[in-house]
C-alpha positions as CSV (number, residue, x, y, z in Angstrom):
1,M,0.0,0.0,0.0
2,K,1.3,3.4,-0.9
3,P,1.4,5.7,2.2
4,S,-0.6,8.9,2.0
5,L,-2.1,11.6,4.2
6,A,-5.8,12.3,4.5
7,K,-6.7,15.5,2.6
8,G,-6.4,18.7,4.6
9,T,-3.9,17.2,7.1
10,R,-0.2,17.5,7.5
11,D,2.9,16.1,9.1
12,F,5.2,18.5,10.9
13,T,9.0,18.3,10.8
14,S,11.1,19.1,13.9
15,L,11.8,22.6,12.5
16,E,8.0,23.2,11.9
17,V,7.2,21.9,15.4
18,S,9.8,24.3,16.9
19,R,8.4,27.2,15.0
20,R,4.9,26.4,15.9
21,K,6.0,26.3,19.6
22,Y,7.6,29.7,19.2
23,I,4.2,31.2,18.1
24,I,2.3,29.3,20.8
25,N,4.7,30.4,23.6
26,I,4.3,34.0,22.7
27,L,0.5,33.7,22.6
28,Q,0.4,31.7,25.8
29,K,2.6,34.2,27.6
30,N,0.3,37.1,26.5
31,F,-2.9,35.2,27.4
32,E,-1.5,34.8,30.9
33,L,-0.3,38.5,31.1
34,F,-3.9,39.5,30.3
35,G,-5.3,37.3,33.2
36,F,-6.5,34.3,31.2
37,Q,-6.3,30.8,32.7
38,P,-5.7,27.6,30.7
39,L,-8.5,25.0,29.8
40,E,-8.6,21.9,27.7
41,T,-11.8,20.1,26.4
42,P,-12.2,16.7,24.7
43,S,-11.5,16.4,21.0
44,F,-15.0,15.2,20.3
45,E,-18.4,16.3,21.7
46,N,-21.9,15.0,21.5
47,L,-23.3,15.9,18.1
48,S,-26.2,17.7,19.7
49,T,-23.8,20.0,21.5
50,L,-22.3,21.3,18.2
51,T,-25.2,21.3,15.7
52,G,-27.2,24.5,15.3
53,K,-24.5,26.8,16.6
54,Y,-22.6,27.6,13.4
55,G,-25.3,28.3,10.9
56,E,-26.4,26.2,8.0
57,E,-23.1,26.1,6.2
58,G,-21.1,25.5,9.4
59,D,-23.2,22.5,10.4
60,R,-22.4,20.9,7.0
61,L,-18.7,21.1,7.8
62,I,-18.9,19.3,11.1
63,F,-17.0,15.9,11.1
64,K,-19.4,13.3,12.3
65,I,-18.2,10.1,14.0
66,L,-20.1,7.0,13.1
67,N,-21.6,5.1,16.0
68,S,-19.7,2.0,17.0
69,G,-21.2,-1.4,16.4
70,D,-23.8,-2.0,13.6
71,Y,-24.4,1.6,12.9
72,L,-26.1,0.7,9.6
73,K,-28.9,-1.2,11.3
74,E,-31.2,1.8,11.3
75,A,-30.1,2.7,7.8
76,K,-31.0,-0.8,6.6
77,K,-34.4,-0.5,8.3
78,F,-35.1,2.8,6.6
79,S,-34.0,1.3,3.2
80,E,-36.5,-1.5,3.6
81,I,-39.2,1.0,4.4
82,I,-38.4,2.9,1.3
83,Q,-38.4,-0.2,-0.9
84,N,-41.8,-1.2,0.6
85,N,-43.0,2.4,-0.2
86,D,-44.6,2.6,3.3
87,Y,-45.2,6.4,3.6
88,T,-46.6,6.0,7.1
89,E,-43.5,4.1,8.4
90,V,-41.2,6.7,6.8
91,R,-42.9,9.4,8.8
92,E,-42.8,7.4,12.0
93,F,-39.2,6.5,11.5
94,F,-38.2,10.2,11.4
95,N,-41.1,11.6,13.3
96,E,-41.3,14.1,10.5
97,E,-43.9,15.2,7.9
98,Y,-43.1,14.6,4.3
99,D,-44.7,16.5,1.4
100,E,-45.1,13.3,-0.7
101,A,-44.4,9.7,-0.3
102,P,-40.9,8.6,-1.6
103,S,-40.8,6.6,-4.8
104,K,-39.9,2.9,-4.8
105,D,-37.2,3.6,-7.2
106,D,-35.6,6.2,-4.9
107,S,-32.7,5.2,-2.7
108,F,-33.1,6.3,0.9
109,A,-30.1,8.7,0.3
110,K,-32.3,10.8,-2.0
111,V,-35.0,11.3,0.6
112,N,-33.0,13.9,2.5
113,S,-30.4,11.6,3.9
114,T,-29.3,14.3,6.4
115,R,-32.3,13.1,8.5
116,L,-30.5,9.8,8.9
117,I,-27.4,11.4,10.6
118,P,-28.8,11.3,14.2
119,Y,-29.5,7.5,13.8
120,I,-25.9,6.6,12.7
121,S,-23.9,9.3,14.5
122,D,-24.2,10.9,18.0
123,K,-20.7,12.3,18.3
124,A,-18.6,14.7,16.3
125,L,-15.1,16.2,16.3
126,R,-15.1,19.7,17.7
127,Y,-15.6,22.4,15.0
128,D,-14.2,25.2,17.2
129,L,-13.2,25.9,20.8
130,T,-16.0,28.4,21.7
131,V,-19.1,26.1,21.8
132,P,-17.2,23.4,23.8
133,F,-16.2,26.2,26.2
134,A,-19.8,27.4,26.5
135,R,-20.8,23.8,27.3
136,F,-18.0,23.7,29.9
137,V,-19.3,26.9,31.5
138,A,-22.9,25.6,31.6
139,M,-21.8,22.4,33.3
140,N,-19.5,24.1,35.8
141,H,-21.5,27.3,36.3
142,G,-21.7,27.0,40.1
143,K,-18.0,26.4,40.5
144,L,-16.5,29.2,38.4
145,T,-15.6,32.7,39.5
146,F,-17.0,35.4,37.2
147,P,-15.9,37.1,35.1
148,Y,-14.2,33.9,34.0
149,K,-11.3,34.3,31.6
150,R,-9.9,31.2,29.9
151,Y,-7.5,30.5,27.1
152,Q,-7.4,27.3,25.1
153,I,-4.9,26.0,22.5
154,Q,-6.1,22.9,20.8
155,P,-6.8,21.4,17.3
156,V,-10.2,21.6,15.6
157,W,-11.6,19.8,12.6
158,R,-13.7,21.1,9.6
159,A,-14.8,19.1,6.6
160,D,-13.8,22.1,4.3
161,R,-12.3,22.0,0.9
162,P,-8.5,22.1,1.4
163,Q,-6.6,25.0,-0.2
164,K,-3.8,27.4,0.8
165,G,-4.2,28.4,4.4
166,R,-7.3,26.2,4.8
167,F,-7.0,22.8,6.4
168,R,-9.3,20.1,7.7
169,E,-7.3,19.8,10.9
170,F,-5.8,23.0,12.4
171,Y,-5.1,24.7,15.7
172,Q,-7.0,27.5,17.3
173,C,-5.7,29.6,20.1
174,D,-8.6,31.2,21.9
175,A,-9.1,33.7,24.7
176,D,-12.6,34.2,26.1
177,V,-14.3,36.1,28.9
178,V,-17.7,35.1,30.2
179,G,-19.8,36.8,32.9
180,S,-19.3,40.4,31.8
181,E,-21.2,42.7,29.5
182,S,-18.6,45.5,29.8
183,L,-17.4,46.9,26.5
184,W,-13.9,47.3,28.1
185,Q,-13.5,43.6,27.4
186,E,-13.7,44.4,23.7
187,V,-11.1,47.2,24.2
188,D,-8.8,44.9,26.1
189,L,-9.0,42.1,23.4
190,V,-8.0,44.6,20.8
191,Q,-4.9,45.3,22.9
192,L,-4.3,41.5,23.2
193,Y,-4.4,41.1,19.4
194,L,-2.1,44.1,18.7
195,K,0.5,43.2,21.4
196,S,0.7,39.5,20.3
197,F,1.1,40.3,16.6
198,A,3.6,43.0,17.4
199,Q,5.7,40.5,19.3
200,L,5.4,38.1,16.3
201,K,6.4,41.0,14.1
202,V,3.4,40.5,11.9
203,S,1.8,43.7,10.7
204,V,-2.0,43.4,10.9
205,T,-5.3,45.2,10.5
206,I,-8.2,44.4,12.9
207,H,-11.5,44.6,11.1
208,I,-14.4,45.2,13.5
209,N,-18.2,45.3,13.2
210,N,-21.2,44.7,15.4
211,R,-23.9,42.1,14.9
212,K,-26.5,44.6,16.1
213,I,-25.5,46.9,13.2
214,L,-26.2,44.0,10.8
215,S,-29.6,43.4,12.5
216,G,-30.2,47.2,12.1
217,L,-29.3,47.0,8.4
218,A,-31.8,44.1,8.0
219,E,-34.5,46.2,9.7
220,Y,-33.6,49.2,7.6
221,A,-33.9,47.2,4.4
222,G,-37.1,45.5,5.5
223,I,-35.6,42.0,5.6
224,T,-35.6,41.3,9.3
225,D,-36.9,37.8,8.6
226,K,-33.9,37.1,6.4
227,L,-31.1,38.3,8.7
228,I,-29.2,35.0,8.5
229,D,-29.5,34.8,4.7
230,F,-28.3,38.4,4.5
231,T,-25.3,37.9,6.8
232,V,-24.3,34.6,5.2
233,A,-24.2,36.2,1.8
234,L,-22.5,39.4,3.0
235,D,-19.8,37.4,4.8
236,K,-18.6,36.1,1.4
237,L,-17.8,39.6,0.0
238,D,-14.0,39.0,0.1
239,K,-14.4,35.7,-1.8
240,I,-17.1,36.5,-4.5
241,G,-17.2,40.3,-4.6
242,K,-20.1,42.7,-4.7
243,D,-21.7,41.1,-7.8
244,G,-21.5,37.7,-6.2
245,V,-23.1,38.9,-3.0
246,V,-25.9,40.6,-4.9
247,K,-26.5,37.5,-6.9
248,E,-26.7,35.3,-3.7
249,L,-29.1,37.8,-2.1
250,F,-31.4,37.4,-5.1
251,E,-31.1,33.6,-4.8
252,R,-32.1,33.9,-1.2
253,N,-35.3,35.7,-2.2
254,I,-34.3,39.2,-1.1
255,S,-36.0,41.9,-3.3
256,Q,-34.3,44.3,-5.6
257,E,-35.7,47.2,-3.5
258,S,-34.0,45.9,-0.4
259,I,-30.7,45.3,-2.2
260,D,-30.8,48.9,-3.6
261,K,-31.2,50.2,0.0
262,L,-28.1,48.3,1.0
263,D,-26.0,49.4,-1.9
264,F,-24.2,52.0,0.3
265,L,-22.5,49.2,2.2
266,F,-20.2,48.6,-0.7
267,N,-19.0,52.3,-0.9
268,Q,-17.7,53.1,2.6
269,S,-15.1,55.8,3.3
270,N,-11.8,55.1,5.2
271,D,-13.0,57.1,8.2
272,A,-14.6,54.8,10.7
273,L,-16.3,57.5,12.8
274,E,-17.6,59.2,9.7
275,N,-19.2,55.9,8.5
276,L,-20.8,55.4,12.0
277,L,-22.2,58.9,11.7
278,Q,-23.8,58.0,8.4
279,L,-25.3,54.9,10.0
280,K,-26.8,57.0,12.8
281,E,-28.7,59.0,10.2
282,K,-30.0,55.9,8.5
283,F,-30.9,54.2,11.8
284,V,-33.2,57.0,13.1
285,G,-35.9,55.1,15.1
286,N,-34.0,51.8,14.6
287,E,-33.3,50.8,18.2
288,I,-31.1,47.8,17.7
289,G,-29.1,49.5,14.9
290,L,-28.4,52.5,17.0
291,K,-27.3,50.3,20.0
292,G,-24.8,48.6,17.7
293,V,-23.4,52.0,16.5
294,E,-23.1,53.2,20.1
295,E,-21.2,50.0,21.2
296,L,-18.8,50.1,18.3
297,E,-18.2,53.8,18.7
298,F,-17.2,53.2,22.3
299,V,-14.7,50.4,21.4
300,I,-13.1,52.4,18.6
301,T,-12.9,55.7,20.6
302,Q,-11.4,54.0,23.7
303,S,-8.9,52.1,21.5
304,L,-7.8,55.3,19.9
305,N,-7.4,56.9,23.4
306,L,-5.0,54.0,24.2
307,G,-2.8,54.8,21.2
308,V,-4.2,52.4,18.6
309,D,-3.8,53.7,15.1
310,L,-7.0,54.0,13.1
311,Q,-5.2,52.2,10.2
312,N,-4.9,49.1,12.5
313,L,-8.5,49.1,13.6
314,V,-10.9,49.4,10.7
315,F,-14.7,49.5,10.9
316,D,-15.8,47.1,8.2
317,I,-19.6,47.3,7.8
318,T,-19.7,44.3,5.5
319,L,-17.9,42.0,8.1
320,A,-20.5,39.4,9.1
321,R,-18.7,36.2,10.1
322,G,-21.5,33.8,9.4
323,L,-21.7,32.3,12.8
324,D,-25.2,32.4,14.2
325,Y,-24.1,32.9,17.8
326,Y,-22.5,36.4,17.7
327,T,-24.7,39.1,19.3
328,G,-22.4,42.2,19.5
329,A,-18.8,43.0,18.4
330,I,-17.3,41.0,15.6
331,F,-13.5,40.8,14.9
332,E,-11.5,39.6,12.0
333,V,-7.7,40.0,11.7
334,K,-5.8,40.1,8.4
335,A,-2.1,40.3,7.7
336,D,-1.0,43.5,5.9
337,E,1.9,42.1,3.9
338,A,0.7,38.6,2.9
339,Q,-2.1,37.3,0.7
340,M,-4.0,35.2,3.2
341,G,-7.4,34.9,4.6
342,S,-8.1,36.0,8.2
343,I,-5.5,35.0,10.7
344,G,-7.7,35.7,13.7
345,G,-11.3,36.4,14.5
346,G,-14.0,36.4,17.2
347,G,-16.9,38.3,18.7
348,R,-19.4,38.7,21.5
349,Y,-21.9,35.8,22.1
350,D,-24.2,36.9,25.0
351,N,-26.7,34.0,24.5
352,L,-24.6,31.0,23.8
353,T,-24.9,29.2,27.2
354,E,-28.7,29.5,27.0
355,V,-29.0,26.5,24.7
356,F,-27.4,24.5,27.5
357,G,-29.9,25.7,30.0
358,V,-27.9,28.5,31.7
359,K,-29.1,32.0,31.1
360,N,-27.6,35.4,31.6
361,V,-23.9,34.5,31.0
362,P,-22.6,37.1,28.5
363,G,-19.4,36.2,26.7
364,I,-16.8,37.5,24.3
365,G,-13.8,35.8,22.8
366,I,-11.1,36.0,20.1
367,S,-9.1,33.3,18.3
368,F,-5.6,33.3,16.7
369,G,-5.3,31.0,13.7
370,L,-2.0,29.3,14.4
371,D,-1.6,27.6,11.0
372,R,-2.2,30.7,9.0
373,I,0.0,32.8,11.2
374,Y,2.7,30.2,10.6
375,L,2.3,30.5,6.8
376,V,2.4,34.3,7.0
377,M,5.6,34.3,9.1
378,E,7.2,31.7,6.8
379,E,6.3,33.7,3.7
380,L,7.7,36.9,5.2
381,N,10.8,35.2,6.8
382,L,9.9,36.3,10.3
383,F,11.0,33.4,12.3
384,P,14.1,34.1,14.4
385,E,17.0,31.6,14.5
386,E,16.2,30.6,18.0
387,A,12.8,29.4,16.8
388,A,14.6,26.3,15.5
389,S,15.3,23.6,18.1
390,N,18.9,22.6,17.2
391,V,21.3,20.6,19.4
392,E,24.1,22.7,20.7
393,Y,26.8,20.0,20.9
394,L,27.4,16.7,19.2
395,F,30.2,14.6,20.8
396,A,32.2,12.5,18.3
397,N,32.3,8.8,19.2
398,F,35.9,7.4,19.4
399,G,34.8,4.2,21.2
400,G,36.2,2.8,24.4
401,E,37.0,5.0,27.4
402,E,36.6,8.2,25.4
403,T,32.9,7.4,24.8
404,S,32.2,6.7,28.5
405,E,33.9,10.0,29.4
406,A,32.0,11.9,26.7
407,L,28.7,10.6,28.1
408,K,29.7,11.9,31.6
409,L,30.4,15.3,30.1
410,I,27.1,15.2,28.2
411,I,25.2,14.6,31.5
412,Q,26.8,17.7,33.0
413,L,25.8,19.8,30.1
414,R,22.2,18.6,30.2
415,A,22.1,19.4,33.9
416,K,22.9,23.0,32.9
417,G,20.1,23.0,30.4
418,I,22.4,22.7,27.4
419,S,21.4,20.3,24.6
420,A,24.0,17.6,23.8
421,E,24.1,14.2,22.3
422,L,26.6,11.5,21.4
423,Y,27.0,10.1,17.9
424,P,25.8,6.5,18.6
425,E,28.5,4.6,16.7
426,S,32.3,4.7,16.5
427,A,32.2,5.7,12.8
428,K,34.5,7.6,10.4
429,I,34.8,11.2,11.5
430,N,33.6,12.4,8.1
431,K,30.3,10.5,8.6
432,Q,29.9,12.1,12.0
433,F,30.6,15.6,10.5
434,T,27.9,15.0,7.8
435,Y,25.4,13.9,10.5
436,A,26.0,17.1,12.5
437,E,25.7,19.4,9.4
438,K,22.5,17.8,8.2
439,K,20.9,18.1,11.7
440,G,22.0,21.8,12.0
441,I,24.0,21.0,15.1
442,K,26.2,24.0,16.0
443,N,29.3,22.4,17.5
444,L,31.1,19.1,17.1
445,V,33.1,18.1,20.2
446,F,36.2,15.9,20.3
447,L,37.1,14.2,23.5
448,G,39.9,11.9,22.5
449,E,42.9,10.3,24.1
450,E,44.9,13.5,24.0
451,E,42.1,15.6,25.5
452,L,41.5,13.1,28.3
453,K,45.2,13.1,29.1
454,N,45.4,17.0,29.3
455,N,41.9,17.4,30.9
456,T,40.8,19.6,27.9
457,V,38.0,19.6,25.3
458,T,38.3,20.4,21.6
459,F,35.2,21.6,19.7
460,K,34.6,23.0,16.3
461,N,31.9,25.6,15.5
462,L,30.4,24.3,12.3
463,E,28.8,27.6,11.4
464,A,32.0,29.7,11.7
465,G,34.4,26.9,10.9
466,E,36.5,27.8,14.0
467,Q,38.1,25.1,16.2
468,K,39.3,25.6,19.8
469,T,40.8,23.6,22.6
470,V,39.9,24.7,26.1
471,S,40.2,23.4,29.6
472,L,37.4,21.2,30.8
473,E,36.4,23.7,33.4
474,E,36.3,26.6,30.8
475,F,34.2,24.4,28.5
476,L,31.6,23.7,31.2
477,N,31.4,27.3,32.3
478,S,31.3,29.0,28.9
């Protein structure tokens, strides 16, 4: 069998793992500086926990896990019902109403096979870290101290079409606060984004909007009943352009009159506060729209007061992020100097724990896309040398007593936190040189008969090509 990887997944070499750790360490340090505590949740959840939280398109991208045992038992039963053309049994099987009886010639897959999913799968790989976090908060509500601030760095899975910067298995690095409605949380999360990316030396722009503004726009255009259709289409603006969005709005049965009223969305100025002022004029008498403008105005104004450049914090009125659970601020972060999708995003989700039976737990969170950040830093050559985890010293193996003494010295170096290893075989020195060079080891150490006699160590810096002989004491203390 020819070995292969599942589509949308990757192996990581030692260099890649070290560089990923470099990013994670910076993010983790900043999360803790901002008062967040670590949390981990299982890699899979009950399917019912995840479905209905990400919108229609998001639900389709959830990786379902087939039930163990004879999971096709129910499917076979349904197939027999179809073949017998028993309309009554079909309805009873799904406890649903059908517009017409299925044909004998139809396979059960054609009769809306998505209805079969609950019968063959009751678990799924997590789609993101936010919904599992909300589930955790709901389950541990009486034990937590609010506001509760947690960070989480774990992989997630999405059945998406793989392409550059889009994988089926990838890491998210999240920071969330629950139990606070204060808009200062939004202001602080802007600071967390900017501080973290500044340390990674990635120049970014934070795009910000408010879900209440989108609700206000739907009310303004007379399409309140089609808010989700509107935001799902608008969220694709970067991918399909204005014409594509307009076409999709038509396909979702939004009238030309409503689309014409929303045309100003595609012609915004670069001045965020000016655009908000324009919205205030259009939202006269529109309570939810005005509330969104007020909230966003506060976040932008306070961020500017803290020294944030308006070029780094952009009000993007078309930013929708098609997740059904956002209720207030919405964030999306893009790299300024690389062609890549968003490398971060998030928002406020004041009602998410309600679906788990716990009310009045407002929340807000942001996510850093580790894999895309890595690609941006790689493209821009931003990884420092120390991000590579290379061995400091390789000890040449001369065999016999020299090898035993070399191992004693290696143990002393490791006790000082200095990486060192012994070439495992007493091979030709050229072979040991080649091994060191290919592994990127900085120094090759010679502890031969002469060195043991004189209580010295000879080592060669493979990068500079310089060779030195020093006393054993000097070597250990250098």
